[in-house]
Phi, psi and omega in degrees: 000342182282319172300320175305306178300318172302312179287333176275328189229060182298333178295345182261002183242124172277309184207159179208161173239130180246114185252112182051039182239195180197165180290134177289159178308129185090352180301327183292327172296320179288331178289343175302320179296341183064047184292342186253007180312124176082349174293132174286130169229136179255128179236130178232139179204144174278127183291350178252018185291117183261359170261327179228102185307144181298329181302320180299322181290314184296330182275330170298314177306309183301312174304314186294319178293319175300339178268356177103357184288157182261095191260134164259119182248136174232126181233125184243157180276078186208174185269220174286065176202179181264120177291157179311310190293323181282338173292320177299317182295324179291328183280317180294323176304306181294318181305313185299324183282322183264005183044041174198159181298138167302312182247105187299148175301144183266121177246000000 
């Protein structure tokens, strides 16, 4: 769903994270217009995902890069969920974009 919103309304998207997903059918045609060029995108996928094959995520990453998006890809040996390293990766991704911790220090 994240990809669909970003492709249909790129003006509303500064950055995005796609977790265990893939580009929707027809997404490659929308990418030809380069609507996400330069946009930071974090993609996480489990290599053992039995709901969404990892090949779909890898193809999505390739298409996004070809269209000019700035993609960070994290693949973990897990099923249809976000692995611990990728969870840290998505936090670092958004922290670096917004120059502040995603989860503030708990005091």
